DOVO-956067 format. One record per residue (C-alpha): residue number from 1; residue in three letters; x, z, y. Coordinates in nm, 4 decimals. Each point is the difference from the previous one (the first is absolute). Example, Ala and Ser with C-alpha at 12.3 -4.5 7.8 and 13.67 -1.06 7.14 Angstrom:
R num residuo u w v
R 1 ALA 1.2300 0.7800 -0.4500
R 2 SER 0.1370 -0.0660 0.3440
END
This chain:
R num residuo u w v
R 1 MET 1.6442 1.2891 2.0923
R 2 HIS -0.0710 -0.3337 -0.1713
R 3 GLU -0.3381 -0.0803 -0.1547
R 4 ALA -0.1661 -0.2503 -0.2339
R 5 SER -0.3566 -0.0281 -0.1293
R 6 LEU -0.1383 -0.1882 -0.2976
R 7 ARG -0.3747 -0.0733 -0.0139
R 8 LEU -0.0956 -0.1138 -0.3495
R 9 LYS -0.3553 -0.1293 -0.0262
R 10 GLY -0.1747 0.0560 -0.3293
R 11 LEU 0.2354 0.2754 -0.1160
R 12 ALA -0.1772 0.3063 0.1425
R 13 ASP -0.0855 0.1130 -0.3532
R 14 MET 0.3727 0.0237 -0.0780
R 15 ASP 0.0691 0.2814 0.2483
R 16 THR 0.0425 0.2656 -0.2694
R 17 ALA 0.2628 -0.2118 -0.1739
R 18 PHE 0.2279 0.0598 0.2993
R 19 LEU -0.0428 0.3787 0.0128
R 20 PRO 0.3100 0.0813 -0.2102
R 21 GLU 0.2180 -0.2112 0.2306
R 22 THR -0.1405 0.1505 0.3201
R 23 ALA 0.0496 0.3523 -0.1373
R 24 GLU 0.3733 -0.0656 -0.0339
R 25 LYS 0.2121 0.0904 0.3005
R 26 ILE 0.2014 -0.3012 0.1115
R 27 ALA 0.3106 0.0550 0.2099
R 28 ARG -0.0339 -0.1394 0.3528
R 29 SER -0.3538 -0.1377 -0.0456
R 30 GLN -0.3658 0.1041 -0.0281
R 31 VAL -0.2787 -0.1892 -0.1752
R 32 SER -0.3771 0.0330 0.0162
R 33 VAL -0.2521 -0.1850 -0.2155
R 34 LYS -0.3727 -0.0061 0.0704
R 35 LYS -0.3161 -0.2035 -0.0438
R 36 GLU -0.1476 -0.1886 0.2935
R 37 GLY -0.3148 -0.1782 -0.1129
R 38 ASP 0.0965 -0.2270 -0.2915
R 39 ALA 0.3680 0.0077 0.0979
R 40 LEU 0.2881 0.2234 -0.0971
R 41 VAL 0.2175 0.0802 0.3012
R 42 ILE 0.3600 0.1076 -0.0469
R 43 ARG 0.1805 0.1290 0.3095
R 44 ILE 0.3735 0.0564 -0.0023
R 45 LYS 0.1967 0.1812 0.2698
R 46 ALA 0.3773 0.0126 -0.0253
R 47 GLU 0.2900 0.1354 0.2018
R 48 ASP 0.1937 -0.3270 -0.0154
R 49 THR -0.0393 -0.3618 -0.1079
R 50 GLY 0.1917 0.0531 -0.3237
R 51 ALA -0.2374 0.2743 -0.1110
R 52 LEU -0.2994 -0.2107 0.1070
R 53 ARG 0.1235 -0.2998 -0.1978
R 54 ALA 0.0692 0.2059 -0.3119
R 55 THR -0.3360 0.1775 0.0090
R 56 LEU -0.1903 -0.3195 0.0755
R 57 SER 0.1754 -0.1759 -0.2869
R 58 SER -0.0947 0.2790 -0.2410
R 59 TYR -0.3644 -0.0026 0.1044
R 60 LEU -0.0195 -0.3789 -0.0236
R 61 ARG 0.1141 0.0336 -0.3629
R 62 TYR -0.2642 0.2695 -0.0596
R 63 VAL -0.2655 -0.2269 0.1532
R 64 SER 0.1098 -0.2905 -0.2175
R 65 ALA -0.0262 0.2184 -0.3109
R 66 ALA -0.3442 0.1283 0.1066
R 67 MET -0.1258 -0.3529 0.0613
R 68 SER 0.1301 -0.1157 -0.3387
R 69 ALA -0.1656 0.2948 -0.1744
R 70 LYS -0.3295 -0.0592 0.1800
R 71 LYS 0.0064 -0.3699 -0.0914
R 72 ALA 0.0735 0.0814 -0.3668
R 73 MET -0.2883 0.2490 -0.0096
R 74 GLU -0.2409 -0.2567 0.1431
R 75 GLU 0.0874 -0.2637 -0.2615
END
């Protein structure tokens, strides 16, 4: 099993934005999203490096979109 974790400070309030993605079953990988203090922690476990890379890439895009939305809301 291969694993990766993302710890995103200042995004804990965005945890519910990731619920639809975590509810989806992803072939060959598992994802958990939770708050830890002021950080959002995304943990990915995958059967192989290809699945890990694909899942990590998807979640990095989701994070980028969440950060852009949060920035736009603050302006």
